VOGU-3710 file (C-alpha; in Angstrom, 3 decimals, decimal comma):
1> xxxxxxxxxx> 49,321/-94,899/-204,548  46,423/-97,298/-203,893  44,628/-96,412/-207,145  47,900/-96,600/-209,066  48,681/-100,099/-207,766  45,095/-101,270/-208,255  45,043/-100,401/-211,939  48,462/-101,939/-212,509  47,658/-105,174/-210,671  44,479/-105,616/-212,744
11> xxxxxxxxxx> 46,506/-105,038/-215,910  49,041/-107,704/-214,949  46,425/-110,217/-213,801  44,325/-109,869/-216,952  47,381/-110,015/-219,188  48,560/-113,270/-217,626  45,295/-114,986/-218,572  46,295/-114,948/-222,228  50,020/-114,278/-222,181  50,869/-117,608/-223,795
21> xxxxxxxxxx> 48,766/-116,896/-226,881  50,774/-113,823/-227,830  54,133/-114,174/-226,129  55,677/-115,499/-229,333  54,943/-112,210/-231,079  57,001/-109,859/-228,928  60,716/-109,492/-228,441  62,340/-109,964/-225,071  62,660/-106,724/-223,152  66,175/-105,367/-222,787
31> xxxxxxxxxx> 67,422/-103,097/-220,056  68,371/-99,673/-221,382  68,634/-96,064/-220,260  65,917/-95,054/-222,753  62,703/-96,912/-223,662  59,928/-96,043/-226,129  56,266/-96,875/-225,472  54,969/-96,436/-229,041  51,287/-95,978/-228,156  49,811/-94,120/-225,191
41> xxxxxxxxxx> 46,395/-92,674/-224,417  43,708/-92,561/-221,757  39,993/-91,924/-221,872  39,263/-91,976/-218,153  40,772/-93,163/-214,893  39,720/-96,718/-215,791  40,945/-96,852/-219,419  44,584/-95,956/-219,788  48,062/-96,928/-220,893  50,145/-98,248/-218,002
51> xxxxxxxxxx> 53,851/-99,029/-217,834  55,501/-101,398/-215,377  58,990/-99,986/-214,924  61,747/-102,068/-213,330  65,060/-100,420/-212,467  68,369/-101,916/-211,412  69,911/-98,673/-210,125  68,574/-95,696/-208,184  68,059/-92,468/-210,060  65,549/-90,165/-211,719
61> xxxxxxxxxx> 63,242/-91,297/-214,498  62,209/-88,616/-216,988  59,175/-89,132/-219,173  57,967/-87,190/-222,199  54,653/-87,541/-224,015  54,643/-86,721/-227,732  51,640/-86,283/-229,986  51,304/-88,247/-233,227  53,489/-85,724/-235,052  56,324/-85,864/-232,525
71> xxxxxxxxxx> 55,393/-82,667/-230,701  56,425/-82,431/-227,031  53,085/-82,202/-225,199  53,736/-83,133/-221,567  56,649/-84,274/-219,415  57,664/-85,006/-215,858  60,031/-86,984/-213,665  60,135/-89,092/-210,511  62,776/-90,713/-208,323  63,315/-94,455/-208,051
81> xxxxxxxxxx> 65,383/-96,629/-205,748  67,566/-99,555/-206,795  65,625/-102,698/-207,803  62,296/-100,881/-207,602  59,214/-101,581/-209,707  57,252/-98,425/-210,452  53,670/-98,557/-211,824  53,345/-95,600/-214,220  49,636/-94,927/-214,881  49,263/-92,477/-217,761
91> xxxxxxxxxx> 45,793/-91,275/-216,684  47,303/-90,305/-213,299  50,655/-88,933/-214,455  49,395/-87,046/-217,516  47,582/-83,725/-217,605  43,803/-84,369/-217,379  43,283/-82,213/-220,478  45,048/-84,917/-222,525  42,161/-87,400/-222,136  41,466/-88,846/-225,581
101> xxxxxxxxxx> 44,786/-87,657/-227,026  46,808/-90,398/-228,713  50,582/-90,306/-228,864  53,652/-92,048/-227,482  55,898/-91,954/-224,422  59,667/-91,857/-224,072  61,252/-92,842/-220,739  64,876/-92,172/-219,807  66,768/-92,799/-216,574  69,563/-90,698/-215,053
111> xxxxxxxxxx> 71,470/-92,727/-212,477  74,278/-90,278/-211,625  72,280/-87,057/-211,065  73,949/-85,064/-213,838  70,701/-84,509/-215,830  72,421/-86,070/-218,826  71,337/-89,304/-220,472  74,422/-91,120/-221,745  76,429/-94,310/-221,389  77,326/-93,371/-217,811
121> xxxxxxxxxx> 73,753/-94,228/-216,844  74,131/-97,817/-217,990  71,333/-100,144/-219,019  69,255/-99,713/-215,887  65,562/-99,730/-216,899  63,115/-102,203/-218,436  59,435/-101,574/-219,219  56,364/-103,708/-219,903  53,387/-101,689/-221,092  49,653/-102,295/-221,489
131> xxxxxxxxxx> 46,433/-100,524/-222,394  43,979/-101,480/-219,679  40,293/-100,857/-219,105  39,366/-101,853/-215,562  35,657/-101,256/-216,221  35,654/-104,287/-218,554  38,647/-106,120/-217,008  40,298/-106,029/-220,419  43,855/-105,280/-221,460  46,055/-105,071/-224,559
141> xxxxxxxxxx> 49,795/-105,596/-224,485  51,799/-102,644/-225,837  55,255/-103,765/-226,966  58,079/-101,429/-225,945  61,278/-100,581/-227,805  64,759/-100,114/-226,393  66,347/-96,830/-227,523  70,072/-96,135/-227,804  70,928/-92,913/-225,984  73,074/-91,874/-228,985
151> xxxxxxxxxx> 69,847/-91,537/-230,961  68,252/-88,965/-228,667  68,051/-85,440/-230,036  69,717/-84,076/-226,905  71,348/-85,498/-223,799  69,175/-83,212/-221,620  66,009/-85,181/-220,732  64,091/-82,021/-219,814  64,190/-80,538/-223,339  63,259/-83,363/-225,705
161> xxxxxxxxxx> 61,340/-82,342/-228,773  60,966/-84,856/-231,584  62,311/-87,824/-229,697  64,519/-89,854/-231,983  66,884/-89,679/-234,882  67,153/-92,335/-237,580  66,786/-96,106/-237,296  70,144/-96,716/-235,577  68,576/-95,348/-232,377  66,153/-98,258/-232,032
171> xxxxxxxxxx> 66,992/-101,573/-230,446  64,771/-103,250/-233,054  62,392/-102,305/-235,851  62,051/-102,491/-239,625  64,296/-100,236/-241,721  63,234/-98,711/-245,047  62,775/-101,307/-247,770  61,612/-103,991/-245,335  58,122/-105,428/-245,844  55,648/-105,425/-242,937
181> xxxxxxxxxx> 52,519/-107,593/-242,917  50,025/-105,963/-240,538  47,097/-108,046/-239,314  43,444/-106,953/-239,309  40,135/-108,479/-238,230  36,955/-106,421/-238,702  33,242/-106,727/-239,401  32,723/-103,599/-241,502  30,883/-101,604/-238,850  32,046/-99,438/-235,953
191> xxxxxxxxxx> 31,870/-100,869/-232,455  31,948/-104,542/-233,386  35,009/-106,434/-234,530  37,557/-103,635/-234,845  41,288/-103,286/-235,454  43,654/-100,396/-234,873  46,994/-100,885/-236,645  49,633/-98,834/-234,829  52,556/-97,709/-236,970  55,387/-95,799/-235,301
201> xxxxxxxxxx> 58,089/-94,352/-237,565  61,407/-92,633/-236,843  60,720/-89,975/-239,483  57,785/-88,797/-241,613  56,591/-91,656/-243,865  54,563/-89,383/-246,152  50,841/-88,742/-246,125  49,661/-91,707/-248,231  51,016/-95,215/-248,743  50,197/-97,607/-251,568
211> xxxxxxxxxx> 49,747/-100,989/-249,864  48,455/-104,427/-250,779  45,506/-105,665/-248,767  44,949/-109,432/-248,493  42,077/-111,526/-247,208  42,388/-115,040/-245,785  41,939/-116,638/-249,237  44,942/-114,862/-250,800  42,731/-112,417/-252,662  44,321/-108,993/-252,756
221> xxxxxxxxxx> 43,819/-105,421/-253,818  46,179/-102,450/-253,950  44,708/-99,633/-251,833  45,795/-96,305/-250,371  46,569/-96,138/-246,645  46,446/-92,803/-244,845  49,628/-92,009/-242,888  49,119/-88,279/-242,481  50,779/-88,135/-239,046  54,542/-87,787/-239,111
231> xxxxxxxxxx> 55,455/-90,202/-236,279  52,598/-92,377/-235,038  49,681/-93,407/-237,239  46,698/-95,543/-236,266  45,144/-97,275/-239,250  41,474/-98,294/-239,217  41,114/-100,934/-241,958  37,356/-100,319/-242,069  38,055/-96,723/-243,133  40,212/-97,650/-246,149
241> xxxxxxxxxx> 38,149/-96,344/-249,036  38,950/-99,030/-251,643  38,747/-102,019/-249,304  36,550/-104,741/-250,833  33,527/-105,312/-248,612  34,406/-108,994/-248,253  37,879/-108,255/-246,863  37,169/-108,708/-243,149  40,081/-110,875/-242,040  43,621/-110,731/-243,369
251> xxxxxxxxxx> 46,647/-108,477/-243,458  48,009/-105,335/-245,096  51,427/-105,592/-246,751  53,478/-102,390/-246,606  57,041/-101,671/-247,635  58,617/-99,184/-245,225  59,432/-96,112/-247,365  62,789/-94,296/-247,308  61,190/-91,224/-245,754  60,155/-93,182/-242,653
261> xxxxxxxxxx> 63,724/-94,406/-242,041  62,402/-97,193/-239,791  59,080/-98,476/-238,490  57,553/-100,539/-235,713  54,021/-101,898/-235,999  51,431/-103,989/-234,206  47,663/-104,475/-234,366  45,254/-104,037/-231,463  42,221/-106,188/-232,218  38,888/-105,915/-230,420
271> xxxxxxxxxx> 36,891/-109,073/-231,102  34,456/-111,370/-229,353  36,226/-114,320/-231,023  39,275/-113,783/-228,803  37,216/-112,961/-225,712  39,544/-110,030/-224,997  41,553/-107,325/-226,705  44,570/-108,904/-228,396  47,876/-107,553/-229,692  49,356/-109,063/-232,851
281> xxxxxx> 52,825/-108,054/-233,978  53,441/-107,246/-237,636  55,394/-109,858/-239,543  58,410/-108,552/-241,395  60,891/-109,641/-244,043  62,657/-108,535/-247,211
//
């Protein structure tokens, strides 16, 4: 428990140093009986996704890790008491063989011991999530999404496969036809100023998207964006083949396609200009 608390405390402390700069970009957390963490990975015991779980009622929390195509890869459960805060450290909870594997986590809570997730469990759980690297004392905020239990593929939390049905399951997100502007900041070479644009979709968006890429001077170019994974894609703007070399700072404008049903997106930016990893939410509108 000491290592678990140590990692989580560092995550919280580092996050608070720059919380004001990005707080405007994230929705308030809602209590629910199901919560999605749309990006999860770990590379070692010191670089990992963590989730601070707060519960109002005692019960059992079930977690499931899905790969980028929605495949059920790992799962587990643990008991919680009323009004407890539980530090979930993915590098500790997950199978060690999953180091380097990117995917997403779904948490559900059963408060009446019937191994069924439904309205009888109430809105009893809230989660704040981060990606933290204690070796560099750095952290990125990972926004979480409330899930309606009616959108789960089954009420049995031990048998989840592809986690969610269509957009009505999500507490918030962009439905098909909505435009998302996804921020990037790069320097054109690996290991410097880098951006990973995380796109989580309810259904398969299709393997390639035609998007409009803008720089800070309103210059733009229509390019192809690879979305070959059926649920969670991570876009590297530096890897977009038709990106003009001068496009180092700007945003990518994408209209959520009908096949995706709904989408949720944010950018994780590694840059010396910020002095830390930063999370920027996608802007959206019609």
